[in-house]
C-alpha positions as CSV (number, residue, x, y, z in Angstrom):
1,M,75.7,120.7,143.5
2,S,74.9,118.7,146.5
3,Q,76.7,119.2,149.8
4,K,77.3,115.5,150.1
5,R,79.5,115.6,147.1
6,L,81.5,118.5,148.4
7,N,82.4,116.8,151.7
8,L,86.1,116.5,152.2
9,T,87.5,113.1,152.5
10,Y,91.2,114.0,151.9
11,A,93.2,116.6,153.9
12,L,96.7,117.6,154.6
13,K,98.4,116.1,157.7
14,E,101.9,117.3,158.2
15,G,102.2,118.1,154.5
16,V,100.9,114.6,153.3
17,I,97.6,114.0,151.7
18,T,95.6,111.8,154.0
19,H,92.2,110.0,153.8
20,I,89.6,110.5,156.5
21,S,89.9,106.8,157.4
22,E,93.6,107.2,158.4
23,V,93.1,109.9,161.1
24,E,91.6,110.2,164.6
25,R,88.2,111.8,165.3
26,G,87.7,115.5,165.9
27,L,90.5,118.0,166.1
28,K,92.9,115.3,167.1
29,C,93.2,114.5,163.4
30,G,95.7,117.3,163.1
31,C,94.7,118.1,159.5
32,I,94.3,121.2,157.5
33,C,92.4,122.1,154.3
34,P,94.5,121.8,151.2
35,A,93.0,125.0,149.7
36,C,92.4,127.5,152.5
37,K,94.8,125.9,155.1
38,D,92.0,126.2,157.8
39,K,92.1,123.6,160.6
40,L,89.8,120.6,160.0
41,I,87.6,118.5,162.2
42,A,87.3,114.8,161.4
43,R,83.7,113.9,161.7
44,K,83.5,110.2,162.0
45,G,80.0,109.5,163.4
46,K,77.5,106.8,162.7
47,R,74.8,108.8,160.9
48,V,76.6,110.5,158.0
49,M,79.5,109.6,155.8
50,H,82.9,110.3,157.4
51,H,84.3,113.6,156.3
52,F,86.3,116.6,157.3
53,A,84.7,119.9,158.3
54,H,86.3,123.3,158.6
55,Q,86.8,124.5,162.2
56,S,86.4,128.2,161.7
57,I,84.6,128.8,158.3
58,E,81.3,127.3,157.0
59,N,82.4,126.5,153.5
60,C,85.5,126.4,151.4
61,E,84.9,126.6,147.7
62,Y,88.0,124.9,146.5
63,G,88.8,122.5,149.3
64,Y,87.2,119.4,147.7
65,E,88.8,120.0,144.3
66,S,92.2,120.8,145.8
67,S,92.0,117.6,147.9
68,L,91.3,115.5,144.8
69,H,94.3,117.1,142.9
70,L,96.6,116.1,145.8
71,A,95.0,112.7,146.1
72,A,95.4,111.9,142.4
73,K,99.1,113.2,142.5
74,D,99.7,110.9,145.4
75,I,98.2,107.9,143.6
76,L,100.3,108.6,140.5
77,L,103.5,109.1,142.5
78,Q,103.0,105.7,144.2
79,T,102.1,103.7,141.1
80,K,104.3,105.6,138.5
81,K,101.8,104.6,135.8
82,M,98.3,105.3,134.5
83,V,96.0,104.3,131.7
84,I,95.6,107.1,129.1
85,P,92.3,107.2,127.1
86,P,92.1,106.4,123.4
87,V,93.1,109.2,120.9
88,Y,90.7,110.1,118.0
89,I,91.0,112.4,115.1
90,C,87.7,114.3,115.2
91,F,86.4,116.0,112.0
92,T,84.2,118.5,113.8
93,E,83.2,120.4,110.7
94,S,81.9,117.4,108.8
95,Y,79.9,114.3,109.1
96,K,83.0,112.1,108.6
97,E,83.4,109.5,111.4
98,E,86.2,110.0,113.9
99,I,89.3,107.9,113.5
100,C,91.0,106.2,116.3
101,I,94.8,106.4,116.0
102,S,95.7,105.0,119.4
103,E,93.8,102.7,121.8
104,A,93.6,103.3,125.5
105,K,96.9,102.0,127.0
106,E,98.9,101.9,130.2
107,I,102.0,104.2,130.3
108,A,104.9,104.5,132.8
109,F,106.1,108.0,133.6
110,D,109.0,109.7,135.5
111,R,107.4,112.2,137.8
112,V,104.4,114.3,138.7
113,E,103.9,117.9,139.6
114,L,100.9,119.7,141.0
115,E,99.7,123.1,139.7
116,H,103.1,123.9,138.0
117,R,102.7,127.2,136.0
118,F,103.4,127.0,132.2
119,N,103.4,130.7,131.0
120,D,99.8,131.7,131.8
121,I,98.5,128.1,132.1
122,V,98.2,126.5,135.6
123,P,97.1,122.8,135.1
124,D,95.9,120.7,138.0
125,I,98.5,118.0,137.5
126,V,101.5,117.7,135.1
127,V,102.8,114.2,134.2
128,Y,106.2,113.8,132.7
129,V,107.1,111.0,130.3
130,G,110.8,111.4,129.3
131,K,111.2,114.8,127.7
132,K,107.5,115.1,127.0
133,Q,104.6,116.1,129.4
134,F,100.9,116.2,129.4
135,F,98.3,117.9,131.8
136,I,95.5,116.3,133.8
137,E,92.6,118.5,134.7
138,I,90.1,117.3,137.3
139,F,86.6,118.6,136.5
140,V,84.4,118.9,139.6
141,T,82.8,122.3,139.3
142,H,84.8,124.0,136.6
143,C,85.6,122.3,133.3
144,I,88.2,123.5,130.8
145,D,86.6,126.6,129.3
146,E,87.1,127.9,125.7
147,E,89.8,130.4,126.8
148,K,91.9,127.8,128.6
149,L,91.4,125.3,125.7
150,K,92.7,127.9,123.2
151,K,95.8,128.4,125.3
152,L,96.4,124.6,125.5
153,K,96.1,124.4,121.7
154,A,98.4,127.3,121.2
155,A,101.0,125.7,123.6
156,D,100.3,122.3,121.9
157,I,100.2,120.5,125.1
158,S,98.1,117.3,125.4
159,T,95.5,117.5,128.2
160,I,93.3,114.9,129.8
161,E,90.1,116.0,131.6
162,I,88.6,113.8,134.2
163,D,84.9,114.6,134.7
164,L,83.8,114.0,138.3
165,S,81.0,116.6,138.0
166,K,78.3,113.9,137.9
167,T,79.7,111.8,140.7
168,D,76.9,111.0,143.1
169,S,79.0,110.8,146.2
170,T,82.5,111.7,147.5
171,I,85.0,109.7,145.6
172,S,87.1,107.2,147.6
173,T,90.8,106.4,147.3
174,D,89.9,103.1,145.6
175,E,87.5,104.7,143.2
176,L,90.0,107.4,142.2
177,T,92.7,104.8,141.9
178,S,90.5,102.7,139.6
179,L,89.6,105.7,137.5
180,L,93.3,106.5,136.9
181,M,94.4,102.9,136.3
182,E,91.6,101.7,134.0
183,N,90.0,103.0,130.8
184,D,87.0,105.0,131.9
185,K,84.5,107.2,129.9
186,T,84.9,110.0,132.5
187,K,88.5,110.3,131.4
188,Y,89.1,111.8,127.9
189,W,91.5,113.9,125.9
190,K,90.4,117.5,125.8
191,Y,93.2,118.3,123.5
192,N,95.8,115.8,122.0
193,S,98.9,117.0,120.1
194,L,99.2,113.8,118.0
195,A,95.5,114.0,116.9
196,N,96.0,117.6,115.9
197,K,99.1,116.8,113.9
198,C,97.3,114.0,112.1
199,L,94.2,116.2,111.4
200,N,96.5,118.8,109.9
201,K,97.9,116.1,107.6
202,F,94.4,115.7,106.2
203,Y,94.0,119.4,105.8
204,S,97.4,119.6,103.9
205,V,96.1,117.3,101.1
206,A,92.6,118.7,101.0
207,D,91.2,120.8,98.1
208,K,88.8,123.7,98.8
209,R,85.7,123.2,96.5
210,D,82.8,125.6,96.3
211,V,79.3,124.5,97.0
212,I,77.1,126.0,94.3
213,A,73.4,126.5,94.6
214,R,71.4,125.5,91.5
215,G,67.7,125.8,91.9
216,F,66.9,123.7,95.0
217,A,70.0,121.7,94.7
218,L,73.6,122.2,96.1
219,H,76.3,121.0,93.8
220,V,80.1,120.6,94.0
221,D,81.6,120.7,90.5
222,W,84.5,118.5,89.4
223,C,84.0,115.8,91.9
224,P,87.4,113.9,92.0
225,I,85.7,110.5,92.2
226,A,83.1,111.3,89.6
227,V,80.0,110.4,91.7
228,R,77.7,112.0,89.0
229,I,78.2,113.2,85.4
230,W,76.5,116.1,83.5
231,R,77.5,116.9,79.9
232,G,80.9,115.4,80.4
233,K,81.6,117.1,83.7
234,P,81.9,115.1,86.9
235,Y,80.1,116.7,89.9
236,A,78.4,115.8,93.3
237,N,75.3,116.6,95.1
238,F,76.4,118.1,98.4
239,I,73.6,116.7,100.5
240,D,73.3,113.2,98.9
241,D,77.0,112.6,98.1
242,C,79.5,115.0,99.9
243,A,77.9,115.0,103.3
244,S,78.4,111.3,103.7
245,C,81.6,110.9,101.6
246,E,84.7,109.6,103.3
247,F,86.8,112.3,101.6
248,C,84.8,115.3,102.8
249,I,86.6,116.4,105.9
250,A,85.0,119.9,106.4
251,H,82.0,122.0,105.4
252,S,82.1,125.7,106.2
253,F,81.5,129.3,105.0
254,D,84.1,131.8,103.9
255,E,84.2,135.4,104.9
256,D,81.6,136.3,102.1
257,E,79.3,133.6,103.5
258,N,79.9,131.3,100.5
259,Q,79.7,127.6,101.2
260,F,82.7,125.4,100.6
261,I,83.9,121.9,101.5
262,L,87.4,120.5,102.0
263,C,87.9,117.3,100.0
264,T,90.7,114.8,100.0
265,G,89.3,112.9,97.1
266,R,91.9,114.0,94.6
267,Q,94.5,112.3,96.7
268,C,92.2,109.4,97.6
269,I,93.0,109.8,101.3
270,S,90.3,108.8,103.8
271,S,92.4,107.3,106.6
272,I,95.8,107.6,108.3
273,E,96.9,104.4,106.6
274,D,96.3,105.9,103.2
275,F,99.2,108.3,103.7
276,N,101.7,105.3,103.5
277,I,100.0,103.7,100.4
278,P,101.1,104.6,96.8
279,F,98.4,106.8,95.0
280,N,97.5,104.1,92.4
281,A,96.8,101.6,95.1
282,R,94.7,104.1,97.1
283,R,92.8,104.9,93.9
284,E,91.9,101.3,93.3
285,V,90.8,100.8,96.8
286,H,88.5,103.9,97.0
287,I,87.3,104.3,93.4
288,Q,85.3,101.8,91.4
289,E,86.8,100.6,88.2
290,K,84.1,102.2,86.1
291,Q,84.8,105.6,87.7
292,I,88.6,105.2,87.3
293,A,88.1,104.4,83.5
294,E,85.9,107.5,83.1
295,L,88.4,109.7,85.0
296,D,91.3,108.4,82.9
297,Q,89.2,109.0,79.7
298,W,88.5,112.6,80.7
299,K,92.1,113.2,81.6
300,T,93.2,111.9,78.2
301,L,90.7,114.0,76.3
302,L,91.4,117.1,78.3
303,L,95.2,116.7,77.9
304,R,94.6,116.4,74.1
305,G,92.5,119.5,74.2
306,E,89.3,117.7,73.2
307,C,86.0,118.5,74.8
308,P,84.5,115.4,76.5
309,N,81.0,116.8,76.0
310,C,80.9,117.4,72.2
311,G,84.3,116.5,70.8
312,G,85.1,120.2,70.0
313,R,88.5,121.8,70.7
314,L,89.3,123.2,74.2
315,L,90.7,126.7,74.4
316,V,92.2,128.6,77.3
317,K,89.9,131.5,78.1
318,N,89.9,134.2,80.7
319,G,86.9,134.8,82.9
320,K,85.9,136.7,86.0
321,Y,87.9,134.3,88.2
322,G,90.9,133.8,86.0
323,N,91.8,131.3,83.3
324,F,89.7,128.3,82.4
325,L,89.3,125.7,79.6
326,G,86.2,126.3,77.4
327,C,84.9,124.6,74.2
328,N,85.3,126.4,70.9
329,Q,81.7,125.4,70.1
330,Y,80.3,127.8,72.7
331,P,77.5,128.8,73.1
332,R,76.2,125.5,71.6
333,C,78.5,123.7,74.0
334,K,79.0,125.1,77.5
335,F,81.6,122.8,78.7
336,T,84.2,124.3,81.0
337,A,87.0,123.0,83.1
338,P,89.6,124.4,85.5
339,A,92.7,125.5,83.6
340,N,95.1,123.7,86.1
341,L,93.0,120.4,86.0
342,L,93.3,120.0,89.8
343,Y,90.3,117.8,89.9
344,L,92.0,114.9,88.2
């Protein structure tokens, strides 16, 4: 990181965060470092950018970051508002596109606190909106690591990270104010409680379906939208169908290294709006009429105990993985179906 970017432009003067432009030159500035509390010299020459320098030590590792925390808090205290970034549901274990559930918007808040401890979490800034709060982390040299992110998720506290690590020069008061008051790509949710709640809604209606290797192909049997059919059985090709399907919300491996997907197709839910639409209406929107007719036909046949492959009679049989429906014409007909018919 360049020294230029670490130059202090904010300091504490009589307990108040103060910009370099507001003080006298040299030790007359009467300022101290917000991190180490060492006396500062205000260097306001003509050759280099105006900045504070420590009087007795060469470098202070956290001075610049601490000064930004104080400056951001001071701006928020004066404005009593900020623009929070948009909120997305991210399906990180699949190719499903992220869903925006809240656009960037300006919010008003009640109070701001600096580095207030929450159990074993010490956020840079805490913003209170009514009885709720969220954290703001300013990333200059240290971003939110996996350990801290895990704690934030466990505490279910929404947290915004502001990435200033790539800033080419020391940020000014106007630039920091603009960043807080406008929608900016350097400001994003590292964790959002609402997004997590919505993501869990998708998980709650998803079915776990095994990915089965057959030769060079990967199949998922009993595709709930009947993308493909083989001998009366609906299925999907994982690579060609499931990977790009709006209902596939996760692809992973279990403890035995077997592949599986999480699929919301049985409930016909691919968006947040779908949760508020009756099932039949969702079905018509997401599944073509031909597929609906085939699914209904299979359901009728299966409920009558009739094999959709050969017309034989379906029997409840017991196998290695429990009960299943099998045709009485086996081995001539090898049609099988789950005993509980969850795929319908």
